[in-house]
C-alpha positions in Angstrom: -15.7 8.2 -14.1 -15.4 5.2 -11.9 -17.0 5.1 -8.5 -16.8 2.8 -5.5 -18.6 2.7 -2.2 -17.5 0.6 0.8 -18.5 0.4 4.4 -14.9 0.4 5.3 -11.6 1.6 3.8 -10.7 -2.0 3.2 -13.9 -2.7 1.2 -13.4 0.3 -1.0 -9.8 -0.4 -1.6 -10.3 -4.0 -2.5 -13.0 -3.0 -5.1 -10.8 -0.4 -6.7 -7.6 -2.5 -6.9 -9.3 -4.9 -9.3 -10.4 -2.1 -11.6 -7.0 -0.5 -11.6 -5.3 -3.7 -12.6 -7.5 -4.0 -15.6 -7.1 -0.3 -16.6 -5.2 1.0 -19.7 -1.5 1.4 -19.7 -0.1 4.9 -19.1 3.5 6.2 -19.2 4.9 8.1 -16.2 8.2 9.4 -14.9 8.3 6.5 -12.4 7.7 3.9 -15.2 4.6 2.5 -16.9 1.4 2.3 -14.9 -2.2 1.1 -15.1 -4.3 4.2 -14.7 -8.0 5.0 -14.0 -9.0 8.6 -14.4 -11.5 10.5 -12.3 -12.2 7.9 -9.5 -14.7 8.6 -6.8 -14.5 6.5 -3.6 -16.8 6.7 -0.6 -16.2 5.2 2.9 -19.4 5.0 4.8 -17.7 4.5 8.1 -14.4 6.4 8.1 -13.5 5.2 11.6 -12.7 1.9 9.8 -9.8 3.6 8.1 -7.3 0.9 7.8 -6.6 -1.1 4.6 -6.2 -4.6 6.1 -6.1 -6.7 2.9 -2.9 -5.4 1.3 -0.1 -8.0 1.0 2.6 -7.2 2.1 0.7 -5.5 4.9 0.7 -1.8 5.5 3.3 -0.8 8.1 0.9 0.7 10.8 3.7 2.4 12.7 4.7 4.4 9.7 1.1 5.3 9.0 0.7 6.4 12.6 3.9 8.5 12.5 2.5 10.3 9.4 -0.7 11.1 11.2 1.1 12.5 14.2 3.5 14.5 11.9 0.6 16.0 10.0 -1.5 16.9 13.0 1.5 18.6 14.6 2.1 20.6 11.4 5.6 19.4 10.9 7.9 19.0 7.9 11.1 17.7 9.4 12.4 14.8 7.4 14.3 13.0 10.2 11.2 11.9 12.1 9.5 10.3 9.0 12.7 8.8 7.7 13.2 6.9 10.9 9.9 5.0 10.4 10.5 4.5 6.7 14.2 4.8 5.9 13.5 4.6 2.2 11.0 7.5 2.2 13.6 10.0 1.0 14.0 8.1 -2.2 10.6 9.2 -3.2 10.4 12.6 -1.5 14.0 13.9 -1.8 16.9 14.4 0.4 17.2 17.3 2.8 16.2 18.3 6.4 12.6 19.2 5.5 10.0 17.9 3.0 8.8 20.4 0.5 5.2 19.2 0.3 4.6 18.1 3.9 0.8 18.1 4.4 0.8 19.1 8.0 3.0 22.1 7.4 0.9 23.1 4.4 -2.3 22.9 6.5 -1.1 24.5 9.7 1.6 27.0 8.6 2.4 27.5 4.9 -0.4 29.9 4.0 0.0 32.2 6.9 -2.7 30.6 9.0 -3.6 27.4 10.7 -6.3 26.0 8.4 -7.3 23.3 10.9 -7.8 25.8 13.7 -9.7 28.1 11.4 -12.0 25.3 10.2 -12.8 24.5 13.8 -13.6 28.1 14.7 -15.6 28.6 11.5 -17.8 25.6 12.0 -18.2 26.3 15.7 -19.6 29.7 14.7 -21.4 28.8 11.5 -22.0 25.0 11.0 -24.0 25.6 7.8 -21.1 27.2 5.9 -20.0 25.9 2.5 -16.8 27.8 2.5 -14.4 25.6 4.4 -11.7 24.4 2.0 -8.3 23.1 3.3 -5.7 24.0 0.7 -2.5 21.9 0.3 -1.3 22.4 -3.3 0.3 25.8 -3.9 0.7 27.2 -7.4 3.8 29.3 -6.6 5.5 26.4 -5.0 4.2 23.4 -6.9 3.5 24.3 -10.5 5.9 22.6 -13.0 8.4 24.9 -14.7 7.9 26.1 -18.2 10.2 23.3 -19.3 7.7 20.8 -17.8 10.0 19.7 -15.0 8.7 19.3 -11.5 9.4 22.2 -9.1 10.6 19.7 -6.4 10.8 16.0 -5.8 8.1 16.2 -3.1 5.1 17.8 -4.9 1.9 17.2 -2.9 -0.4 14.6 -4.4 -3.3 16.0 -2.3 -4.8 19.2 -3.6 -7.4 20.1 -1.0 -10.0 19.0 1.4 -13.6 20.2 1.3 -15.6 20.0 4.5 -19.3 20.3 5.4 -21.4 19.9 8.5 -24.8 18.4 7.9 -27.2 16.8 10.3 -24.7 16.8 13.2 -22.0 15.0 11.2 -18.7 16.2 9.6 -18.4 15.2 5.9 -15.0 15.2 4.3 -14.1 15.3 0.6 -10.4 14.8 -0.3 -9.2 15.8 -3.8 -6.0 14.2 -5.2 -4.3 14.9 -8.5 -2.3 11.7 -8.4 -2.7 8.5 -6.3 -0.8 5.2 -6.1 -3.4 2.5 -5.3 -0.9 0.2 -3.5 1.7 2.5 -1.9 -0.3 5.7 -1.4 -4.0 5.2 -1.1 -4.0 3.1 2.1 -2.0 5.8 3.8 -4.1 8.6 2.5 -7.2 7.0 4.0 -5.6 6.8 7.4 -4.2 10.4 7.1 -7.4 12.3 6.2 -10.0 10.2 8.0 -7.9 10.8 11.1 -8.0 14.5 10.5 -11.8 14.2 10.0 -12.2 12.3 13.3 -10.1 14.8 15.2 -11.9 17.8 13.9 -15.3 16.2 14.5 -14.3 15.5 18.1 -13.3 19.1 18.7 -16.7 20.2 17.3 -18.7 17.6 19.2 -20.0 16.1 16.0 -20.3 12.5 14.6 -18.0 11.4 11.9 -19.8 11.5 8.6 -18.9 9.8 5.3 -15.5 10.3 3.7 -15.3 10.9 0.0 -12.0 10.5 -1.9 -11.5 11.9 -5.4 -8.5 10.5 -7.3 -8.0 12.2 -10.6 -5.3 9.7 -11.5 -5.5 6.4 -9.6 -2.8 4.1 -10.8 -0.5 1.1 -10.1 3.0 0.8 -11.4 3.7 -2.2 -13.5 6.8 -2.9 -11.5 4.7 -3.3 -8.4 2.6 -6.1 -9.9 4.9 -8.8 -8.6 5.2 -7.2 -5.1 1.7 -6.4 -4.1 -1.4 -8.5 -3.9 -4.8 -8.6 -2.1 -5.6 -11.2 0.5 -8.1 -13.7 -0.8 -9.7 -14.0 2.6 -10.1 -10.4 3.9 -9.8 -9.8 7.7 -13.2 -9.7 9.2 -12.5 -7.9 12.5 -13.2 -4.2 12.7 -10.7 -1.9 14.3 -11.7 0.1 17.5 -9.7 3.1 16.3 -11.6 6.1 17.6 -9.7 9.4 17.5 -12.6 11.8 18.3 -11.8 13.7 21.5 -13.3 16.8 22.8 -10.9 19.8 22.5 -9.7 19.9 26.2 -8.9 16.2 26.2 -7.2 16.5 22.9 -5.0 19.4 24.1 -4.0 17.4 27.2 -3.2 14.2 25.4 -1.9 14.9 21.9 1.4 16.7 22.9 2.2 13.8 25.2 1.7 11.3 22.4 4.0 13.3 20.1 6.6 13.5 22.8 6.6 9.7 23.1 6.9 9.3 19.4 9.8 11.7 19.3 11.6 9.9 22.0 11.1 6.6 20.2 13.3 7.9 17.3 16.1 9.1 19.6 19.5 7.4 19.4 19.9 7.0 23.2 16.4 5.4 23.7 16.5 2.6 26.3 14.4 -0.5 26.6 13.1 0.8 30.0 11.7 3.9 28.3 9.8 1.8 25.8 8.4 -0.4 28.6 7.4 2.8 30.5 5.7 4.3 27.5 3.7 1.1 27.0 2.6 1.1 30.6 1.7 4.8 30.5 -0.2 4.5 27.3 -3.2 3.1 29.2 -3.8 6.7 30.4 -3.7 8.1 26.9 -6.8 6.8 25.3 -7.6 6.6 22.4 -3.9 6.6 21.5 -2.9 3.5 23.4 -3.0 1.1 20.3 -0.9 3.6 18.3 1.7 3.9 21.0 1.9 0.1 21.3 2.5 -0.2 17.5 5.1 2.6 17.5 6.8 0.8 20.5 6.8 -2.5 18.6 8.4 -0.9 15.5 11.1 1.0 17.3 12.0 -2.1 19.2 12.1 -4.1 16.0 14.4 -1.5 14.4 16.8 -1.8 17.4 16.9 -5.6 17.4 14.9 -5.9 20.7 12.7 -8.6 19.3 11.3 -9.8 22.6 10.2 -6.2 23.4 8.7 -5.9 19.9 6.6 -9.0 20.6 5.6 -7.6 24.1 4.7 -4.2 22.5 2.5 -5.9 19.9 0.8 -8.0 22.6 0.0 -4.8 24.6 -2.1 -3.4 21.7 -5.7 -3.6 22.8 -7.1 -3.4 19.3 -7.1 -7.0 17.8 -7.4 -5.9 14.2 -4.5 -3.4 14.5 -2.4 -5.9 16.4 -2.9 -8.5 13.7 -1.9 -5.9 11.1 1.3 -5.1 13.0 2.1 -8.8 13.4 1.6 -9.4 9.7 3.9 -6.5 8.8 6.8 -7.5 11.1 6.6 -11.1 10.0 6.5 -10.3 6.3 9.3 -11.8 4.2 9.5 -8.5 2.4 10.6 -6.7 5.5 13.5 -8.8 6.9 15.3 -7.0 9.7 19.0 -6.4 9.4 20.1 -4.7 12.6 23.0 -2.3 12.1 25.7 -1.8 14.7 24.5 1.6 15.7 21.3 1.8 17.7 20.6 5.1 16.0 20.7 3.5 12.5 17.5 2.1 11.2 17.4 -1.5 9.7 17.6 -1.8 6.0 14.4 -3.1 4.5 14.4 -5.0 1.2 11.6 -3.1 -0.4 10.7 0.6 -0.5 7.1 0.6 0.5 6.2 1.6 4.0 
């Protein structure tokens, strides 16, 4: 077993990347990989959830869109495909995604597991029985011929939650984990859920533990991805913990803005209005600014993209967004239709 502890997601990620690169070779259906088995990662401060050292940079807008999509319990493909037009290459074509985490957590098993976790901890904070299930044997187990049941089989198996000393602890268990393409997004996804649930319960955010049973990097990605030699030093101010009434009044408005951003008849004036109105939607303002920047970029409104980035009040997240849009790996090719998304030269979000 290999274990890593970091104060931030970026520290933990940087440490484990080096180990994966030196790991033994392992075949896979996606090509040869370097693989570490049974990897335990701990993030001491999960509110520092962003991997800032990956080069090319993580696309923060796509990561934010995933968080909104999961929290809303959705599985529609169109919304995610807008923010990452190549996503369907990995998860399959069709109007819905088979293994969508939010749908699995909020609908697939006949109950809203996030809501039940909230009510359970609110009544019995000492319980050890809160497990959020994602992987479903009837839906996800390979066939007897060894072939996958679908293209989009959840890599996340479950989350195990505890409340101790007034803090919410979170353990996320993964059967398979790509260190470059997947892990940075998984950190954002599940530490965001942790922060949201902690806010509902009036708790502090405790440590986040991430168990990757197969943490790997594809050999083909070796020439694409690297780690910044000089890691960003600024912390993000990304705090998603809201009490339940505030959450219920703000979250639907944020989702409505994100949905409007993917609409074919979106206007520049609407983007400008959303940026101005985001100041009343704390703590979501930085996220709305980054979504506004990316939808502007995809439509060729480069001046509005720059203004949207400048409106982001979180310096570290603004820097991440600027690095991503300026990356040579993500040159923009604006298509004639405003509804069409630009084609990007590489498939990572």
